[in-house]
N, C-alpha and C positions, 0 to 999 in steps of 0.2 A: 434499128440495128444496134446491138450492144457495143458499148464503148470498148470493151475488153473481149478478146477472143477467149475460147476455152483454153488455149495454150497459155494464156496469161494468168489463169486462176492459181496454179501452183506459186507463181512468183508473188502474187497478192497475198496468198496465205502465208508465204514465207516472210513477207515484209511485216505482216500483222504479228506473226510469232516473234519476229525480231524485236518489234516494238514492245510486246508483252515481256520479253526477256530483259529489255533495257529497263523497263518500269520496275520489274521484280528486283533487278540489281540495285536500282536507286533506292528502293524501299528498304532492302536489306542493309544498305549502307547507313540509313538514317535511324533505324530502330536501335534503342539503347541496349537491348538484351542480346546476348550471344545467341545466334541461330546456327545450328549445325545439322547437316543432313548426312545420312548414311545409307548405304545400299543394304541389301538383304544379308550380306556377309559381314556387315558392321564396319565396312570401309568408308572413310569420310569423303563425301562428295561435294559438300557445301560448308563453307566456313566464312561467316561475314566479318565485317570490320570490327564490330563489338567483340566477337570471339577472338579475334586477333589481339585486341587490347586486353581482354580478360586473361587469356592464357599465355600471352607474350610469345605467340608463334604466328608466322605468316600463313596465309591461306595456301600458298604454293607448297610450303613445307609439310603440310598435313594431308594434302590431297592423296587419296588411296591408302592412307595409313589407318590402322585399326583404331577405332574410337577409344580403345583401352589406354592409349598413350596419354589421354587427358585425365585419367584418374590415378591415384596413388597405387603403386605396385601391390601393396598388401590387400587391396580391395579388388583386384582384377580377377581372382580365381572365380570361375563360373560366370563372369560377366559376359564373355563373348557368347556362350550358349544361351543365356537368358535373353540377350539383345536380339540374337538371331531368331529365337523362338517367337519373341514379340512381333518382329517385323513380318515374319512369314505367316503368323497366326491371323493377322488382320484384326487384332483386338480393338475393342472400343477405346478411343483415346482417353476416356475418363478413367479407365483402369490404371493408367499410369499418369495420374494427375500431379498436382503440385507437391513436390517432395524435396526434402533437403539431402543434398549429396556433397561429396568431397571431390574437388577438382585438383589438378596438378598443373602448375605453370612450367614453362620451359626452364625456369631457373631452379626448380625443385621445390618452390614454395607451395604449400597446400592452401587451398581456399575453400570457403563454404559457398555453395551455390543452392538456389532454389530452381528446380528443373521441371519442365512439362514435356513429356515425350508423347508423340502422336504418330499414328500409323498413316502412311500416305501411299496410294496406289498410283504409280506413274507408268507411262508406256513402256519403259524399259524394265519394269518390275516393281515389286513392293519395296518401299523405303521407309525410313523413320526420320522424323523431324523433331529436333530437340531444341527447346527454348530455355535459356539459362540466365538467371540474374544473380550477380555477385552480392552476397549478403555478409561477406566476411567482416566488414567494418561495423555493420549493424550488430552482429553477434558479439563482437569484441566490446562494443559499447554496452551491450546488455549485460555482458559478464562484469565489466567494470562498475556498472550501475548496481548490480546485485551485490558486488563486493562492498561498494560504498554504503549500501543499505545495511549490510551485515555489520560493518564497522560502526555505523551510526547506532544500530540497535544495541550492540555490545557496549558502546560508550554510554547510551542511555541506561542500560542495566547497571553499569558501574556507578553512574550519577545517582540512580535511585537507591543503590545500596549505601552510598555515601550519605545520601539525604536521610535515610532511616537511621544511620548511625549518629549523624549530626543532630537529628530531631530527638533521638533518645537522650543524647548527652545534654542537649539544651533543656529538655524536660526535667532531667535530673538536677541541673543547676537551678532551674526556677523553683523546683519543689523543695530540694534539700538546702539550698542556700538562700535565694532571695525570698522564698516563702517563709523559711524559718526566720530570716531577719525581720520581715514585716510582722510576723507573729510576735517576736520579742519587743519590737517597737510598740505594738498594741498593748502588750502586758505592762511595759514601762509607763505608757500613757495612762492606763487605768490605775496603776499604783499611784501616780502623781495626783490624779483626780481624787483618790480616796483620802489622801492626807492634806488636801488643800484646806486652808482656813476659811471660816465662814465669811470673813471680810474680803474675800477675793473680788476684785473689781469686776463689774459686769462685762467690760470689753475683754478682759482676760478670759472669763468664762466662755464668751462667745468664740473666741479663737480656739479654746480647748475643744469645744464642740465641733468646730469646723475641722480641726486637726483629726479628731476621732473619725469624722465622716470620711476624710481623705484616706486615712489608713484602711478603713473598711473598703473603700472603693479600690484601692490598690490591690488588696488581697483578692477581691473578686475578680479584677482584671488579670492577675496572674493565673488564677484558677481557670478562667476562660481561655487564656492562651494555651495552657496545658491541654485542655480539651481539644482545642483547634489543631494544635501541631501534632498531637499523638493521642488519638481517640483511645482511651483505656479499654473500652469494650471491644475494640477490634482485635486486640491481642488476647483478651480474657474470654470473650464469648463468641467471637466470630463476626463475619461480614454482615449478616442479616440483622443481628441484634444491634450492631454498631450503626447501621443505616437507619433502622427504626428510631433509635435514640437521636441520631443526628437530624432527622426530618422532623421529629417531634419538637426539638429545640428550635428549628427554623420556623415551624408553624406558629410557635408561641411568639416569635419575634416579629412575624408578618401575618397577623391573624386575618388580614383581608384577603389572603391567598390561601386557597384550599390545597394543601400539600398532603398527599396520601401515598402510602406504599403498600403493595400487594405481594406477599410472600406465601407460597404454599406451605401448609403445615409441615410437610416432610423436609422442607429446606430450612426451616427456622434455626436449627442448631447445627446444620451441616457446615463442614470446614473445607476450604480449598487451600492450596498452597499459599503460604503467608504472602509471598510477593504478588500473587494474583489477587488476593483479597485487598491488599494495600492499594494496588493500582486501580482496582474496580472502585474502591471507596473514594479515592481521590478524583476519579473520573465523574462519578455521580455527584460529588460535592461541587466540582467545577461546573458541571452541566446545570445543576439547580441554582447555583449562584449566578450564572450567565442569564438564566431564565428570569430570575428575580430582577436583575439589574436592567435587562435590555428588552425583554419580550412584552412587558405589560400584561402578562398572563393573569387570569383569575384562578387557574387551577394547574397544578403540576402533579403528575402521576409517575411514580417509580414502580416498575414491575420486575420481579426476580423470577427466573426460570432456570432449569437445567438439571443437573445431577452430579454424581461423584466426579465424572470425567468432563463435565462441560458447565459453563456458566454464561447465562444470557441475561443482561439487564437493559431495560429501556427506560429512558426519561422522556416523557412527553408533556408538552404544555399547549395551551389554547391561545398563545400570544400571537404576535404579529408575523412570526416566522422569520427565517433567515433570508438574506439576499441570495440570488441564484448562485453566485460564485463562492459564497461563504463556506460551503461544505468542503471545498478543496483545502482549506486551511491557510491559504496565502493571505498574509496581512492580518490574520487572526491568531494571536499567540495562544489564547486560551484553547482554541480548537486544536492547534498544532501540539500544545502540551498534552492534551488528552490522547491524541493519536500516538505520540511518542511513548507515553506511559504504557498504553496498551501494547504497542509493538515490542517493548522491551521485555514483556512477559509472554510473548507469543500470542497476543490477543489482537482484536481488531476493533476500532471505533469508527462508526459511520455517523455523519450528521447530515440531516436533510429536513425536508418538510414533512409534517404529519399527513395522515390520510385526508383529513379535512381542512385543517389549519394548524397554525403553530409550528413548533420545532420538534423533531424526534431524534434523539441521541441513543445509539445502541452500542452496547459493549458485548463482544462475543469472544469467549475463550474456550478452547477444547484441548484436552490432553492428548498429545500425539504419541506418547511413548507407552 
């Protein structure tokens, strides 16, 4: 014999439904996202605790109210009809997937929300269930981050401009003043040597030879510094010629490393904006120097591609490669410096592992105007 009679069945079903309702209520209190339910006419029927917190309204105060009270007045036109059409059409939930919307708190403050709206069929009729996540703080942080990046890029541009001015001034001082002074010292020294007596002591002659050698060395060093701080070919003949000369000189200094550059014939004399050429040259120089110092590479290859409105340069070596986190720039001032130079002219530098081994540095610039 059954423990429950047929007359007890509705009571049992009612108890089960009550437990389900209690469970649903507990879940809706715990979820961090706002959950809002509406009927076919757009009246609010469900407003969980997270929705109360986000909108600053109690559930009781919004029951039966049109859902439009939760959005700014300027955005309400046509919303009611669109909402009603969605609910009654039984559209696939994916058609109203994750999207960004504006919300309105009880105090009049506008907030940014990411919302997912789905169609629900209930015994009492079609309804809509809206899940919302407050992203106001995240968007504000994104805006502040973008503003900080823009300020940093502008600061870097100013620093690069000052750097070019300072380098030009320093080059002028070295060439026109210190260089001329050293040349005058050499002439005086050579004049002294020409009028010396035959009886000059051997020790004195040795010192004179040593002095002449030091003067020659100082002049050579000044010339090398001039080339290092302001490559003359960069201004006069452009990036590709300057890079070719730079890498030839580096190859002579380290003959054990095979340093090559590949430039299409059509790009050999092409010119890009001065600030772009300067940034690209300095990035390549830094990348090659890093490779020579740290990678143990036997070969370094520089490749130039692009056109009038774009410039792509890669620096690849067959060395030991970078540590996994090195490409982020954290703790690597040389890498950070390359990235900041690129960003200042609207370009991008990426650093990572090559296809097979070693390190790959890429410089990409494209004219956007």
